[in-house]
N, C-alpha and C positions, 0 to 999 in steps of 0.2 A: 280636663281640668281648666287649661286657658281657653280652650274651644267652647268648654260648657261655661265657663264664665263670660265668654263673650255673648251668651244667649240668656244667661239668668242672673239676677241682681244678687249682689254679694252676701245680704242679709240672709237668703234663702240659702245660700251654699252652705254657708258657716252656721245655721241656725243649731244644728246638731252639738256644735262644740261651745255655744255659749252657756255657761255655767252660772249659778248663783255668785254673789259676792262672797258668800260666807264660804263656797266650795273654792274660790280663787285662794282665801286667807289660808285654809285648811288642806288643800290638795297637796299630797305629798308627791305625786307623779305628775309632772306638766303634759299636758295634752300635745301631740306631736303627729305629723303627716305620716301615715306608714307608707314605706317602701314598696313600690309595685312587685307582685309575684315574680313577674318573668325576668327581674334582675338577677344577676349571679350573686353568691355570698358576700364576693367582694364589692359587687357594685352596691349592695344592700348596706354594707358597712359604710361606703364613700356617702350614699344618701343619708344615712341617720347622723353622719358626721357633719354634714353640710346643714341639717335643720337643726344641729345643736350648737351650731357656730353663732357666739354672740355678735361678730361684727360680719353681717350678711355680704358686705362686698370689700372684707378684708383682703390681704393678700394671701392668706391660708385657705380662706372660703373661695377664692379665684382659682387656687391650684387643686383643690377638690374638686371644683365643677368640670375642670381640665379632664381629670381621671373619669370621673362620674359620666362625662360624655362619651368616652370610648366604650363603654360598658352598655350604653344605650344604642349605639349605632346598629342597624339592621335588625332593628325588633319592630315586628310588625303587628304587635297587639293592640288592641283597640284604643288604649290610652297612651301608647308610646309615643305618638307624635305630639302629645299635649306635654307630656314630660321632657320630651328633648326641647321643646319650645321653650320651657321654663327655665331649662338650664340654660340654653343659648341667649336668652334674654340676660340671664345673669353674668355671661361672659361677656356680652357687649357693653354693658354696665362695667364691667371690670376692665375692659380695653380702653372705655372713654376716660377712666379713671387715671390710665396709664398715658393719655394724650395718644395713643394709637388709633387714630379716629377712622382710618381706613379699613381697619381690623373690627373695630367697633360697628361700623356701618354693614360691614359684611355678616357679622354675627347677628345683629339686629334683624336685617334683612333675611336671615336664613330662618331666624326664629318665627317670624311672620309668615314666611312661605311654609313653615310646617303645619301652620293651623289651617290652611287650604281654605281661607277666606274667599268669596265671589270677587272681591276686588279689594284694591288698596284704600279705598275711601272708606271702607267698614274697620278699617284701624282707626282712624281718627274720629268715626261716631261712637266708636265704642268707648265709654269712659275708663274701662280697666286696661285697654291695650293703647290708648291713645298717647299717655306719657311715653311709652317705649318708642312709637311711631315719631313723637318730637324728638327724642333722644338721638333717633336715627337722622332726623333733618339738622340737629345741631351738629353730629359728626360731619355730616356733610358740608355745612356753612364753614366749620373750623379747618375742613381741608382747603378752602378756597380763601380762607384768611376773613371770612365775613363775621366778624366777631359780634357785630350787633344783631345781627339774624339769629346767630347761634344763641346769644343771650336771651333774645324773645322767646326762642324754642324752649329753652331751659326754663324760664320763667312760667311759660304756658304748661309745660310738664309738671313743674313743682304746685302749680294753682289746680290742676285737676287730680293729682295724688292728695291735696289736701281736701278736695271734696269729697273723694273717695273714702278716705279715712273718717271724714265726719258722718258721712252717710254709714259708714261701719259701725261706728260708736252710737250712732241712733238706734241701730239694729240690736247692739248689744244691750243698750240701757232700756229697751222695751221689754228685752227677753228677762233680764233682772227684775223688772217692776212685774212681770207675769209670774215669776217664780217666786218672789220675795214678798211683792205687794208694795216693796219700796226700793228707791236705787238712788245712788248718789246723783246730786244734780248732773244734768247732761252738760251744763256749762264748765262743770268742774273736772269732767273728762277731756271736754276740748281744750281747755286751758293748758292742760298737761301735754298736748301733742309737740309742742316746741322742744320739750325734752326727750323726744324721740322714744319714750317709754324706758329711757334710763334714769330718770328722777320723777318724783312725785310719788303719790299714795297709792294711786289706782293703777296707771298703766303698767307699772312694771310687773304688777300681779295679772294683768290682761294678756300681755303678749306672750306669757307662758302657755297661756291656754288656746291663744287665737293665732295659728302660725301665719295666716296672712296678714294680720296686723302687724306683727313682728317683720314680714318682709317689707311691707309698705313703708312702716317708720324707717327702716334701714335704707330704702331708695329715696325717701324724702329727706334723710339726711347726706345722702350722696349727692343728691341735686344741689340741695343747698351749698355742700361743700365746692362743687363745680362752679357755682354761681359765684362764689365768694372767691375763687381762684380767678375766674375769668374777669371780675370785678377788678380785682388788682391789677391784673396785667393792663386792663383798661385804664385804670388811674396812673399807672405809671408811664404811658403815654400821654395821656390827657390831663394834668396837674388840676383842671377843674373838676373833674370826677371826684378827686379825694377830697376836695374842699367841700363839695354837696353830701359826700356820706358823712363828714365829720359833723356837719349841721343838721343834715335830716335823718340820719340812721338810728332807725330805733328796731333793734331784735330783728335784724336781717326783713325788716318791712313786713314783719307777721304780727304785729301789734295792729289793732284796728280801733282802738280805744281813742286815740289822739287825732289831730289834724295834720300831722307831719307823716311824710311818707317818703322812703328812699328806694327805689327800684333799682336793683344791682343792674350793671352790664348794660345801662341806658344812656350814653353820652347823647350830647346835641352840640351843633355849631354854635358858636356865639352869636352869628348873623346867619340868618337863613333867607335865600332869596325867594321871590314871589312863585317862581316857575316851580319850586319845591314843595309848596305849601298845599293845602286842602283843595277840593274842588273851586275851580276857577272860575265856573260861573256864579257860585254861591258869593265868592268873594266880590266879584263883579257888582252883584245885587247890592251887596252892602255899601260898595264905591258909590254907586247911583243913588242909593236911599240917603247916604249921610251928605251927599252935595246937594240933594233935592232940599235936605232939612238942615242946610248949612246954617241959614239964618238963626234958626233955633239953638243950634250947637254954639254960634258965637256968643249968644246972648245969655246960655245956660250956664250955672256954674257947673263944677266937676260933679259928676253924678254916676250912681251904678245903673247897669243896665239888665245886667244878669249877675245872679250869685247863687251857687250852690244848685245849678240847674233851675233854679224859679226866676221868674220876673223881677226886676229890682225897681225902687223907686221912679228910676227915669223911665219906664215903659208904661207908667200909669197915663191914663186919657189927660190929654190936655198939655203934657209935658213936651209934645212936639217931635217924638222920636218913634211914633207908630211904626214907620216903614223900616226904619234901621232894626229895631226890634224884631219886627216879624222876619226881617232878612236875617237876622241873627239866630233866630229860632230854625232856621232852614239848614244850619250848619250844624251837623250832629256832633262833631269834634268839640265845638264849642257849648252847644247847648246841654250836651250831656255829663260836661265836666263837672264833678261834684267838688272839686278842689277849687274850680276857678270862680273868677269874678271879674266879668266885662265891664268896665267903666269908659266913660268920656272924659278925658281929662283937658281941664282948661290950663294952658300953657301962659304965662306970663311974658311980656316982652323982656328979652334981654336975661332972664332969670332960667336956670337950669333947673328940672325937676327930677329926683331919683324915683324910680318905679318901686313900687314894694316887692321885697324879695319872694321868691318861689316858696311855697309850702311844701312841694315835691317836685322832682325832677322828672315825673311823668306828665308834666306840663310842659308848652312852650308859649312864647307871648307873641301875638300878632298887631303889629301897629298899622294904623291906617290914617292918613291926614287928607282932608279935602283940599288944600292948599299947600304951594311949595313954602319952604322956609323953615322946615324943621330939621334938626341934625340930632343924630342918634350916636351915643357913644357907650359903648359895652367894653368894661376893662377885665381883662385877664391877667394873669402873673406874667405874661409875655408883654402885656403894656396894653393901653387903650386902643379900640377900633373905632374910627368915626368916621358914619356914614349919612349921606343926606336921605331924608324921608321923601321920596318924590310923591308929588299929588297923585292920589287915587291908585297909588301901587302899593299893595300890602307888603310889609316887612316883617320876618320871623325873626324872635331874638330869644336866646337863651336868659331868661330874667332871674335864673339862679345867680348870674353874674350880677354884677353892679351894673345897671343900667340907666343911662341919664338922658333927657330929652330936653331941648333947647330951641328956642324959635327966636326970630328977630321981633316979631310983633306978635299979639296976642294971638293964639289959635288953638282950636279944638283938636284933639287928637284921639282916635279910639283906640283903646288898648284892651283887646281881647285875650282871654286864658283858655287855650284849647289842648284837648289830650294830645300828648306826644305821639306822633304817628306809629312810632314801633312799639306802643304801649297796647297789649293785645286786648281784644274785646272780653275774653274770660277773665283778665286781670281787672278791667275797669268795672266789671259787674260784681266781682268779688269786693272790690274797694267800697263800691256803693252801697251794697247790702250790709258789708261788716262796720262802714261808719255812718250808717243813716242816722244813728241817734247824734253823733258829732255834727253832721251836716244839717240837722233839723229837719229830716225827710219823713213824712208817714210811710205806711205801708204801701198806699196806693200810689204816692210819688216815687217810690222805691220802683214800683212795677212798670209805672210808665216811662220812668228814665232808663231802664234796663232794656225795655223793649226797643228804645231808641238806639241804644247801643249795638243790640244783637242783630236790627234790621241793617242797621249801616255796615255791620262787621260782613255779613253774608254777602252783601253787594259790593262794599268798595273798600274794605279795610286792607285787603292785600295791595291793591292798585295805589291806595294812599301812601302805604309804607314804601312801595318800590319806588314811587314817584319822590319820596322825602330822602330816601337814601342815594338817589341819582343825582351825580355832580357834588356829592357833600364833600369838601375838603378835608374834613376830620375823618370821615370814613375811609378815604383814599389814602390819608398820611397812615393811619393805623394799618392798614392792608400792607403797605410799602414796608412799615417797620417789621411787622410780625414776618413778612416773606424774607426781610434781610436776615432777621433772626434766624430762620430756619435754614436758609442758604449758607449762613455763616457757620451754623452748626454741621450741616452736610459736608461744608469744605473741611472742616476740622476734623470730622470723622473719615472722611476721603484721606486727608493727609496721614491721620493716625493709622488708618489701615494699608495705605502705602508703604509707611514705616515699618507696619509689623509685617506685612508683605515681604519685604526684603529681609527682614531679618529670619522670618520663617524661610525663606527661600535658601540662604546659607545654612541655617540648620537643617533644611531638607536636602542641600547638596551633601552635607558631611553624613548626614544620615543614609544618603542614596550610597556613598562610598563604601560606609560600614556594611551595607547589606550586601554590594556587590563583593567585598572581601569575604563577608561571612558565606555568600553563596558558593563562591569559589572554594573555600575551604571544607563546605560541605560536600561539593562535586570531587573533590581530590578524595575526601574520607569515603566516599559513597565508591570511587573508582577503586581504591585499596581495598575495601572491603569485599567489592565483588572479585577483585584478583584473589583474595584470599579464600573466597567461597569457591572460585573455580578450580583453586588448587586442592581444597579440599574435597570438592566433586572428582576430581582426576584420581586422587589417591584412593579415593573411597571406591570409584569404579575400578580402579587397578586390582585393589584388596578383593572385590566382588568377584572380578576375572579369575583372580589365584584361587579363591575359594570354590568357583564354580568349576575350574579345571580340576579340581581335587574330587569335588563331588560328581560332576558330570563331565568326564573327560572328553567324551564324545561332542562337546560343545564346541570345542577347540578345534575341531577338523576343517581344514580349509573350505569345503564346501558350506559348512554352516558359517565360518565366519565371512566369506563373501555375501552371503544373501542378508547376514546381520548388517555389514556395512552398507550395501544397497538401502535396505531397510531405513537405517539412521539418515542416510543422505536425503532419502524422499521426505522424511519428518521435518528435516532442516530447511528444504526447501519450501516445504507447506507453509512454516512459520514465517519465512522471509515473504511468502505470498500474502498470507493474513496482514503484516506489518504494513505492506504496500497496498492494501486493500484490493488486491487483486484475486477478486472471487472465483471467477472462472477457472483460473489456472489452481486455486486452491482446491476447487471440487475435483478438478481432474486427478491432482496429486492425491486427495483422499483415497478415491477409487485405485490409485497405483498402490497405496499403502495397504489397503485391505489386500489385494493381489499379492504383495511381497510378504505379508503377514501370512498370508495362507501357504506360500511356496516354502516361508521359514519353518512352518509348522512339519510340512512335509519332508522336508531336507533333514529337520532334527530327529524326525520319527527314522527316516531311513539311516541315518548316520549311528543311532543308537542301536538300531539291528545289526548294523555290520560290524559294529564294535562288540557287542555280545558274541555275535557269531564268531569272531576271530579271538574270543576269550580275553580280550581287553588289551590285544595287540594293535599298535597303530596300522593304518591301513598302507598295503603295500605300494611302493611307488610304481606309477605305471607311466607311460611316455608323455601323457597330458600333464601330470603332476611335475615329471623331470623336465618337459620343455622349457617352461619360465625358468626354471632354477640353471638349465644350461644357458639359456639365453640372456639370463638377468645378468648384467654387468654392473660395473661401479656406477653408471649414469643413471641406471633404472633405480639403483638404492638410494643415489642422491635425490633423484626426482620425489620418491617416496618420501624421505625422510623431510625434503622441502614441503612437501602435501600435508604432512602431519603438522609442521610449524604453522603452515598457511591456515589450516582449520582450526588451530589453537586460537592464533590471534582474531580468526573471523569471530570465534565465540566470545572472547573479551570484549569485542568492538560491539557486538549486540547486547551485552550485559551493561556496558557502559553507555549505551543508547547512541552510538557514534554509528549512525545508519549509512552514512556516506563510504567510511571507510569500510564497513562490513559488506558494503555492496562492491567494492573495488576487490576486496579480499576473494568474494565469492567468484568473480570472473577469473581471478589469477587461480583459484582451485579448479574450477572446469578445464581452464588451460593445461595445467598439471596433468590433471586425470585424461585427458586427451593423449599427452604425450606418453604417459605411461601405458595406456593402453595401446597405442602403437607398437610399443617397444615389446610388448608381452605377446605380441601376434605370433 
């Protein structure tokens, strides 16, 4: 998909979906992009929901993308990376809209990495990917509070998207002509682009049949919204920008029919020092030429040297400004400025002269005087700024503000109008082509001047823009204000979080106490239940023994009882060993238990045989059986009773998981058994 689009032109990719205008009008089922087969059923539903979403970058569409991305993770099919990249790009745009610039940057970077391009330069070289690469840059600039650079990146992205859509419409128009033999005028299609496919007679039908056009229109609308938001923030910090917008703004600067242009998020200092202006050597050559031709300049009336990129009357042979005009032609920002007019102004002694107001904020003025004595006054809402114009030293001014020149004696001043250094090449060439008729430029002249713009941009545009920004009081002031806003917001959030944490701690402490009480209650219930279960087990065992005595009376003989007691003690010892993870002891006890079980079997068999032999009579008392009874005194009986009580307590402790107490009782049990054994010898 996206990777394929990086290698192929849009009209070819979507040729299969371009339908006739009649089909658009009569189609009952809009065309849509089919979900990939490898998606789960839930993933396919999300994919279709996203494609059907009217607001491609609305809140609901953004939530859908988050869910859809989870269904796409881990897929290795051939087109999986392209689909993931498409969703990640959408999420990057969503995060940018929420001013989550760090997340936006990461999302867009992830999308680009999914495409496995040879290098990052390919992103900017490809018209379909460049807008997203530029939005990524804008996010990086916004993180650093570089609002003018962010504005330039967003304007460039908007211009590239506009060109992509026009190219796509040309492909659709051509397809319609081939299918029907006729088609609505291409200009009519292009004129409806500012409506984003929501208004007009043709585009609303086209977007239902060409999903890619719908996506691009949605992205264009988002870029316009973000540019307008950024421009409003700048205007709040720099009132001069608002005044320019009120005077120059015409439909977001998209109208190319007139001579006025307002470029959003493009402010300028009222006065610009020479060190921040264009190529110093080129300016020095103008200074040298103007000084050399000063005599002609002092005699001449005010005259135009350059206008709309073409030589003016003052540059004709015999006017005396041959070298000055030649020097001006070597400054691309001046020579290629379609809005600009470079003039030689003759100041009268003691009289102030107001410069013409700008026709676009995408221009700045450059003033140059061959002699001392000129004063420049630029008036803003904060008040006038008065500065002397040094001889031979150029000064930049924002002539969208009221600018006046005054000299003590009659002096000539060169007033050159140049492109604003942060107005990008793609914007300049678009304005030159779109306003060629208004500027009175022929096709050959447009080609020549756009070549000047592009050649200069490849080598010097970024350097010139960086130089212009360096040391700008306005840019530094805006950065400081924006940083202060963010710091204040973070401080409030931290304070709110602290207060919330304090409340949460109190709630958590109460909750902890409740949980401890609940735990203690459960433990008591568990111990009570265990005691009840133990009592039931004891009674059940007693009943079983009574039933056994009635059913198998030979099992109650002393020999059998002794072996059973021994077996039970071995099993209890093995349980203790397992609980303590004493595996070697447990293994030995298992062997002892097996031996005891075999002994029990033999003893039961022997007792049963004796019982039957005696005809059910109890075994006769022998010396061995009588000896313990004779020797058993009250102390032996007491010890046995105590032993039974210790065993019972030990079992209760084991059930209640009180292992320390069970261990102590086990030791006491062993001691009692040893005492009883000695008494019975």
